MARVEXGU-668237 format. One record per residue (C-alpha): residue number from 1; residue in one letter; x, y negated, z negated. Coordinates in steps of 0.2 Angstrom, whole numbers, padded with zeros to 4 digits, always signed. Each point is the difference from the previous one (the first is absolute). Layout:
N
DRENNU/NUM/A/X/Y/Z $
...
This chain:
54
DRENNU/1/X/+0796/-0379/-0833 $
DRENNU/2/X/-0011/+0011/-0010 $
DRENNU/3/X/-0006/+0010/+0015 $
DRENNU/4/X/+0017/+0008/+0001 $
DRENNU/5/X/-0005/+0013/-0013 $
DRENNU/6/X/-0011/+0012/+0009 $
DRENNU/7/X/-0007/+0009/-0016 $
DRENNU/8/X/-0015/-0010/-0004 $
DRENNU/9/X/-0007/-0006/+0016 $
DRENNU/10/X/+0003/+0017/+0009 $
DRENNU/11/X/-0009/+0010/-0013 $
DRENNU/12/X/-0015/-0013/+0001 $
DRENNU/13/X/+0000/+0001/+0019 $
DRENNU/14/X/+0001/+0019/+0000 $
DRENNU/15/X/-0014/+0002/-0013 $
DRENNU/16/X/-0011/-0013/+0009 $
DRENNU/17/X/+0001/+0009/+0017 $
DRENNU/18/X/-0003/+0016/-0009 $
DRENNU/19/X/-0016/-0007/-0007 $
DRENNU/20/X/-0005/-0008/+0016 $
DRENNU/21/X/+0002/+0016/+0010 $
DRENNU/22/X/-0010/+0010/-0013 $
DRENNU/23/X/-0014/-0013/-0001 $
DRENNU/24/X/-0003/-0008/+0016 $
DRENNU/25/X/+0000/+0015/+0013 $
DRENNU/26/X/-0015/+0009/-0008 $
DRENNU/27/X/-0010/-0016/+0000 $
DRENNU/28/X/+0004/-0003/+0019 $
DRENNU/29/X/-0004/+0018/+0004 $
DRENNU/30/X/-0016/+0000/-0009 $
DRENNU/31/X/-0006/-0016/+0010 $
DRENNU/32/X/-0015/+0003/+0010 $
DRENNU/33/X/-0009/-0012/+0012 $
DRENNU/34/X/-0017/-0005/-0005 $
DRENNU/35/X/-0008/+0003/+0017 $
DRENNU/36/X/+0006/+0014/+0012 $
DRENNU/37/X/+0003/-0007/+0018 $
DRENNU/38/X/-0015/+0005/+0011 $
DRENNU/39/X/+0005/+0007/+0017 $
DRENNU/40/X/-0001/-0012/+0014 $
DRENNU/41/X/-0010/+0003/+0016 $
DRENNU/42/X/+0012/+0006/+0014 $
DRENNU/43/X/-0009/-0007/+0015 $
DRENNU/44/X/+0005/-0017/+0006 $
DRENNU/45/X/-0012/-0015/+0000 $
DRENNU/46/X/-0006/-0006/+0016 $
DRENNU/47/X/+0008/-0016/+0005 $
DRENNU/48/X/-0006/-0011/+0014 $
DRENNU/49/X/+0013/-0009/+0011 $
DRENNU/50/X/+0001/-0018/-0003 $
DRENNU/51/X/-0005/-0011/+0015 $
DRENNU/52/X/+0010/-0016/-0001 $
DRENNU/53/X/-0011/-0016/+0003 $
DRENNU/54/X/+0012/-0009/+0012 $
């Protein structure tokens, strides 16, 4: 089987992970949300009891 020689695919794997770990994290960290979440009202809404019709 050609995969038994670790020289070519292990170097490709190592360099690809090195590139991924240097390119992707700054993009993820620099991500900002378009709209900041507004604080919600802390008071509970008034709910009426449901009177069953039967």
